[in-house]
C-alpha positions as CSV (number, residue, x, y, z in Angstrom):
1,X,45.8,-198.2,51.3
2,X,47.9,-200.0,48.6
3,X,44.7,-201.6,47.2
4,X,43.0,-198.2,47.1
5,X,45.9,-196.6,45.3
6,X,46.0,-199.3,42.8
7,X,42.3,-199.0,42.2
8,X,42.5,-195.3,41.6
9,X,45.4,-195.8,39.3
10,X,43.4,-198.4,37.3
11,X,40.4,-196.1,37.1
12,X,42.5,-193.2,35.8
13,X,44.2,-195.5,33.3
14,X,40.9,-196.8,32.0
15,X,39.6,-193.2,31.5
16,X,42.8,-192.3,29.7
17,X,42.7,-195.3,27.4
18,X,39.0,-194.5,26.6
19,X,40.1,-191.1,25.4
20,X,37.5,-189.6,23.0
21,X,35.1,-192.4,23.9
22,X,34.4,-190.7,27.3
23,X,35.0,-187.0,26.6
24,X,34.5,-184.8,23.5
25,X,31.5,-184.1,21.3
26,X,30.8,-187.9,20.9
27,X,31.7,-189.0,24.3
28,X,29.6,-189.8,27.4
29,X,30.6,-186.6,29.2
30,X,30.1,-184.3,26.2
31,X,28.6,-180.8,26.4
32,X,24.8,-181.1,26.4
33,X,24.0,-177.4,27.1
34,X,22.6,-176.8,23.5
35,X,20.7,-180.1,23.1
36,X,17.4,-178.4,23.8
37,X,17.7,-176.7,20.4
38,X,17.3,-180.0,18.6
39,X,14.3,-181.1,20.7
40,X,11.1,-182.1,18.9
41,X,7.5,-181.4,19.8
42,X,5.4,-184.3,21.0
43,X,1.8,-184.8,20.1
44,X,-0.6,-184.0,22.9
45,X,-1.9,-186.9,25.0
46,X,-5.1,-188.6,23.7
47,X,-7.8,-189.2,26.2
48,X,-9.6,-192.6,25.6
49,X,-13.2,-192.4,24.5
50,X,-15.9,-192.4,27.2
51,X,-13.8,-190.4,29.6
52,X,-14.5,-186.7,30.3
53,X,-11.3,-184.7,30.0
54,X,-10.7,-181.7,32.3
55,X,-9.7,-178.5,30.7
56,X,-5.9,-178.5,30.0
57,X,-3.6,-175.5,29.5
58,X,0.1,-175.0,29.1
59,X,1.7,-174.3,32.4
60,X,4.9,-173.1,30.7
61,X,3.9,-171.9,27.3
62,X,6.8,-171.6,24.8
63,X,6.3,-168.5,22.7
64,X,6.8,-168.6,18.9
65,X,10.1,-167.2,17.7
66,X,10.2,-165.2,14.5
67,X,12.8,-165.9,11.8
68,X,15.0,-169.0,11.9
69,X,14.9,-169.3,15.6
70,X,18.1,-170.0,17.7
71,X,21.2,-170.6,15.7
72,X,24.0,-172.9,16.6
73,X,26.9,-171.3,18.3
74,X,28.3,-170.3,21.7
75,X,26.2,-168.2,24.1
76,X,27.7,-165.5,26.3
77,X,26.6,-166.1,29.9
78,X,25.6,-162.8,31.4
79,X,27.6,-161.8,34.5
80,X,25.9,-161.7,37.9
81,X,24.9,-158.4,39.4
82,X,27.6,-156.6,41.5
83,X,27.5,-157.3,45.2
84,X,26.5,-153.7,45.8
85,X,23.3,-154.3,43.9
86,X,22.2,-157.2,46.1
87,X,23.5,-155.6,49.4
88,X,20.2,-153.9,50.1
89,X,17.9,-156.8,49.3
90,X,18.0,-158.3,52.8
91,X,14.5,-157.8,54.0
92,X,15.1,-157.2,57.7
93,X,18.3,-155.9,59.4
94,X,19.3,-154.1,62.5
95,X,21.1,-150.7,62.1
96,X,23.0,-148.9,64.7
97,X,24.2,-145.3,65.1
98,X,26.0,-144.4,68.3
99,X,23.7,-145.6,71.1
100,X,20.7,-145.7,68.8
101,X,19.4,-148.9,67.2
102,X,16.5,-149.6,64.9
103,X,15.1,-152.3,62.6
104,X,15.1,-151.6,58.9
105,X,12.6,-153.5,56.8
106,X,12.6,-153.5,52.9
107,X,8.8,-153.1,52.8
108,X,6.5,-150.0,53.0
109,X,5.0,-149.1,56.4
110,X,1.5,-150.2,55.4
111,X,2.8,-153.8,55.0
112,X,4.9,-153.8,58.1
113,X,2.1,-152.4,60.4
114,X,0.0,-155.6,60.4
115,X,3.1,-157.7,60.8
116,X,4.0,-155.8,64.0
117,X,0.5,-156.3,65.4
118,X,0.7,-160.0,64.7
119,X,4.2,-160.2,66.3
120,X,3.0,-158.5,69.5
121,X,-0.1,-160.7,69.8
122,X,1.8,-164.0,69.3
123,X,4.4,-162.9,71.8
124,X,1.8,-162.5,74.5
125,X,2.1,-158.7,74.6
126,X,-1.1,-156.7,74.7
127,X,-1.4,-153.7,72.4
128,X,-2.8,-150.9,74.6
129,X,-2.5,-148.1,72.1
130,X,-2.3,-148.1,68.3
131,X,-2.2,-144.9,66.3
132,X,-1.5,-145.5,62.6
133,X,-1.5,-141.8,61.7
134,X,1.4,-141.2,64.1
135,X,2.9,-144.6,63.5
136,X,2.9,-145.6,67.2
137,X,2.1,-148.8,69.0
138,X,2.3,-149.1,72.8
139,X,2.1,-152.3,74.8
140,X,0.3,-152.6,78.1
141,X,2.3,-152.7,81.3
142,X,4.0,-156.0,82.0
143,X,6.3,-157.6,84.7
144,X,9.4,-159.6,83.9
145,X,9.9,-162.7,86.1
146,X,13.5,-161.7,86.9
147,X,12.4,-158.2,88.2
148,X,9.1,-158.5,90.1
149,X,9.7,-155.1,91.7
150,X,9.3,-153.2,88.4
151,X,6.8,-153.0,85.6
152,X,7.7,-152.4,82.0
153,X,6.2,-151.0,78.9
154,X,7.3,-150.7,75.2
155,X,6.6,-148.2,72.4
156,X,7.2,-149.0,68.7
157,X,7.7,-146.0,66.5
158,X,7.1,-146.9,62.8
159,X,8.5,-144.5,60.2
160,X,9.2,-144.4,56.5
161,X,12.8,-145.3,55.7
162,X,15.5,-143.2,54.0
163,X,15.2,-145.3,50.8
164,X,11.8,-145.7,49.0
165,X,9.5,-148.5,50.1
166,X,11.5,-149.2,53.4
167,X,10.4,-148.9,57.0
168,X,12.2,-148.1,60.2
169,X,11.0,-149.4,63.6
170,X,12.4,-147.6,66.6
171,X,11.9,-149.2,70.0
172,X,11.6,-147.4,73.4
173,X,11.5,-149.2,76.7
174,X,10.2,-147.8,80.0
175,X,10.5,-149.3,83.5
176,X,9.0,-148.0,86.7
177,X,8.4,-149.3,90.2
178,X,5.7,-151.9,90.4
179,X,3.6,-149.8,92.8
180,X,4.0,-146.6,90.8
181,X,0.6,-145.1,89.7
182,X,0.0,-145.3,85.9
183,X,-2.6,-143.9,83.7
184,X,-3.1,-141.3,81.1
185,X,-0.4,-140.1,78.8
186,X,3.0,-141.8,79.3
187,X,6.0,-139.5,79.7
188,X,8.5,-141.5,77.5
189,X,12.2,-140.8,78.2
190,X,14.6,-139.8,75.4
191,X,16.5,-143.1,76.0
192,X,15.2,-146.5,77.1
193,X,15.3,-147.3,80.8
194,X,17.2,-150.5,80.0
195,X,19.3,-150.8,76.8
196,X,19.3,-154.6,77.4
197,X,15.5,-154.9,77.3
198,X,15.3,-152.6,74.4
199,X,17.8,-154.9,72.6
200,X,15.8,-157.9,73.5
201,X,12.7,-156.5,71.9
202,X,14.6,-155.4,68.8
203,X,16.1,-158.9,68.4
204,X,12.8,-160.7,68.9
205,X,11.0,-158.4,66.6
206,X,13.6,-158.5,63.8
207,X,13.7,-162.3,63.9
208,X,9.9,-162.5,63.8
209,X,9.7,-160.1,60.9
210,X,12.4,-161.9,58.9
211,X,10.5,-165.2,59.1
212,X,7.0,-163.8,58.7
213,X,5.3,-165.3,55.6
214,X,2.5,-162.7,55.6
215,X,4.6,-160.0,54.1
216,X,2.3,-159.4,51.2
217,X,-0.6,-158.2,53.3
218,X,-1.1,-154.5,53.8
219,X,-3.2,-152.3,56.1
220,X,-5.4,-149.6,54.5
221,X,-5.5,-147.8,57.9
222,X,-1.7,-147.6,57.9
223,X,-1.2,-146.2,54.5
224,X,-0.8,-142.7,56.0
225,X,1.7,-143.7,58.7
226,X,3.5,-140.7,60.0
227,X,1.7,-138.6,57.4
228,X,3.5,-140.5,54.6
229,X,6.4,-138.1,54.9
230,X,9.5,-138.6,52.7
231,X,12.6,-138.4,54.8
232,X,15.0,-137.8,51.9
233,X,14.5,-136.4,48.5
234,X,16.5,-134.7,45.7
235,X,15.1,-131.2,45.1
236,X,15.9,-129.4,41.9
237,X,14.2,-125.9,42.2
238,X,14.0,-124.0,38.9
239,X,16.7,-121.4,38.7
240,X,18.4,-122.6,41.8
241,X,21.0,-125.1,42.9
242,X,19.9,-128.7,43.3
243,X,20.2,-130.2,46.8
244,X,19.2,-133.2,48.9
245,X,16.6,-132.4,51.6
246,X,16.7,-134.5,54.7
247,X,14.1,-134.8,57.5
248,X,16.7,-136.3,59.9
249,X,18.5,-135.4,63.0
250,X,22.0,-133.9,62.3
251,X,23.9,-136.8,63.8
252,X,21.9,-139.3,61.7
253,X,22.2,-137.1,58.5
254,X,26.0,-136.8,58.9
255,X,26.5,-140.5,59.5
256,X,24.4,-141.6,56.5
257,X,26.1,-139.1,54.1
258,X,29.5,-140.3,55.4
259,X,28.4,-143.8,54.5
260,X,27.2,-142.8,51.1
261,X,30.5,-141.0,50.1
262,X,32.5,-144.1,51.1
263,X,30.5,-146.2,48.6
264,X,30.1,-146.6,44.9
265,X,32.2,-144.3,42.7
266,X,32.9,-141.9,45.6
267,X,36.0,-141.9,47.8
268,X,36.2,-139.8,51.0
269,X,39.5,-138.1,51.8
270,X,38.8,-135.4,54.4
271,X,35.8,-134.5,56.7
272,X,35.0,-132.1,59.4
273,X,31.7,-132.3,61.2
274,X,32.2,-129.0,63.0
275,X,32.0,-127.1,59.7
276,X,29.8,-129.7,57.9
277,X,32.2,-130.5,55.1
278,X,33.3,-133.6,53.2
279,X,36.2,-133.6,50.7
280,X,35.6,-136.3,48.1
281,X,36.6,-137.5,44.7
282,X,34.3,-139.2,42.2
283,X,35.6,-141.7,39.7
284,X,33.6,-141.2,36.4
285,X,35.1,-144.3,34.8
286,X,34.1,-146.5,37.7
287,X,30.6,-145.1,37.7
288,X,30.3,-145.8,34.0
289,X,31.7,-149.4,34.4
290,X,29.1,-150.1,37.1
291,X,26.2,-148.9,34.9
292,X,27.1,-150.6,31.7
293,X,28.1,-154.1,30.5
294,X,31.8,-154.7,31.3
295,X,33.5,-156.7,28.5
296,X,36.8,-157.0,30.4
297,X,36.1,-160.5,31.6
298,X,35.5,-162.2,34.9
299,X,38.4,-160.8,36.8
300,X,37.7,-157.2,35.7
301,X,34.5,-156.9,37.8
302,X,34.9,-154.4,40.6
303,X,38.4,-153.4,39.3
304,X,39.4,-149.9,40.2
305,X,40.1,-147.7,37.2
306,X,43.5,-146.0,36.6
307,X,41.7,-142.6,37.0
308,X,40.5,-143.7,40.5
309,X,44.0,-144.4,41.6
310,X,45.3,-141.1,40.3
311,X,42.5,-139.1,41.8
312,X,43.0,-140.8,45.2
313,X,46.8,-140.2,45.1
314,X,46.5,-136.5,44.3
315,X,43.6,-135.9,46.7
316,X,45.3,-137.7,49.6
317,X,48.0,-135.0,49.5
318,X,45.6,-132.2,50.0
319,X,44.5,-130.9,53.4
320,X,41.2,-129.4,54.2
321,X,42.9,-126.3,55.3
322,X,44.4,-125.9,51.9
323,X,41.0,-126.3,50.2
324,X,39.4,-123.7,52.5
325,X,42.2,-121.3,51.9
326,X,41.5,-121.7,48.2
327,X,37.7,-121.0,48.4
328,X,36.9,-118.2,45.9
329,X,35.6,-115.2,47.8
330,X,36.0,-112.7,44.9
331,X,33.1,-110.5,43.8
332,X,30.5,-112.5,41.8
333,X,31.4,-115.8,43.5
334,X,29.1,-117.7,45.8
335,X,30.9,-118.5,49.1
336,X,27.8,-118.1,51.2
337,X,27.8,-121.8,52.3
338,X,31.2,-121.2,53.9
339,X,30.7,-117.7,55.4
340,X,31.0,-118.9,59.0
341,X,34.3,-120.7,58.3
342,X,37.6,-118.8,59.1
343,X,40.6,-118.8,56.8
344,X,38.8,-118.6,53.4
345,X,40.5,-117.4,50.3
346,X,43.9,-116.7,52.0
347,X,46.0,-119.2,50.1
348,X,47.0,-120.1,46.6
349,X,45.8,-123.0,44.6
350,X,47.8,-125.1,42.0
351,X,47.2,-124.6,38.3
352,X,44.0,-126.5,37.4
353,X,42.8,-126.4,41.1
354,X,42.4,-129.3,43.5
355,X,40.8,-132.5,42.4
356,X,37.4,-133.6,43.6
357,X,34.4,-131.9,45.2
358,X,33.1,-130.5,48.4
359,X,29.9,-131.9,50.0
360,X,28.4,-129.3,52.3
361,X,25.8,-130.1,55.0
362,X,23.8,-127.2,56.4
363,X,20.7,-126.7,58.5
364,X,19.2,-128.1,61.8
365,X,17.4,-131.2,62.9
366,X,14.7,-132.4,60.4
367,X,15.6,-129.5,58.0
368,X,19.0,-130.5,56.6
369,X,20.3,-129.7,53.1
370,X,23.1,-131.4,51.3
371,X,24.9,-129.6,48.5
372,X,27.9,-130.4,46.3
373,X,30.4,-127.8,45.1
374,X,33.7,-127.7,43.3
375,X,36.9,-127.3,45.4
376,X,36.7,-123.5,44.9
377,X,33.3,-123.5,46.6
378,X,31.4,-122.7,43.5
379,X,28.1,-124.3,42.2
380,X,28.4,-127.0,39.5
381,X,26.2,-127.2,36.4
382,X,22.6,-128.2,37.2
383,X,23.0,-131.6,35.5
384,X,26.3,-132.4,37.0
385,X,25.1,-131.5,40.5
386,X,22.0,-133.6,40.1
387,X,24.0,-136.6,38.9
388,X,26.5,-136.4,41.8
389,X,23.7,-135.9,44.4
390,X,21.7,-138.8,43.1
391,X,24.7,-141.1,43.5
392,X,24.8,-140.0,47.2
393,X,21.1,-140.5,47.7
394,X,21.2,-144.0,46.3
395,X,23.7,-145.1,49.0
396,X,22.1,-143.4,52.0
397,X,21.1,-145.7,54.9
């Protein structure tokens, strides 16, 4: 240990004595990041006479630069994208809502369809039924070694995802007695017979899709999967209030909106699923900082604005009952979205009103509408409502 210590000390001493001979602009360890600006062009290789040369072309052609070209000086290294930008780039992931699970793939259905066919074939599972227009595949009956008294069957439901160019694959498992008669149309249950075997299929399928190198191939037959229906879209009818239209079950719609208003520039303060209402604030400064270059330096990225803190502090002191009591029910107002709620317009509101917005969810399964109002329950300007709804739509899952 003493020899090692002495050796390290001698090494440090030699570097210190070398001084500018090691570091600095003229040292061995100088900054070489701008050396390429002084690089010279080399003459092309000459092929000896008598040899037929193959056609050559530049693999990485350097374009001509107008003017004086690059000038000496420091370059500002662009900051990396925010984590939220890259969060959705994972190609395959499993999502869960309550007892429901499904596989989300960042590819359109026509590209996922042939990959699922390939997965089933290579897994030794026979595809008994394949209907691209309905987006359904069903396996033939099979028997697991550990349960010889039953036979099992799987159905894969392929649907367009909530976000553009994404696909959801929902799995259903059915198990019956091995001697049960089968044939004709299968009466699939609402829930899988075995959550464990459903989970096994989801895990195997997601792993196979994540490692599949044939992601670029597409199926022409599958281009109209599920009728190419769009699950979520922002509608802006002329002369009417903008809203988000959702072709989802209410439970799924509520959960995905709840996720969206907890992300980005939104902050969720109160919610009540019984009356379909979220009370949120929206930080304009934070939204602006995420959409433009931030010159505040490395440690300013993701920093909350002063406005965000003030909004949150004020909104956290407001109850949903206070907001409902302050809904404007006077003549000429538009409280129709809240007409089934009791206790409207019976309280007073502070000068300037309550901060934030109300996000209202109305409708039934597969026909759900999401609107945004001020805290008096009144519509916003068309442009403002569209901006706030678009921020929600971009964070739906």
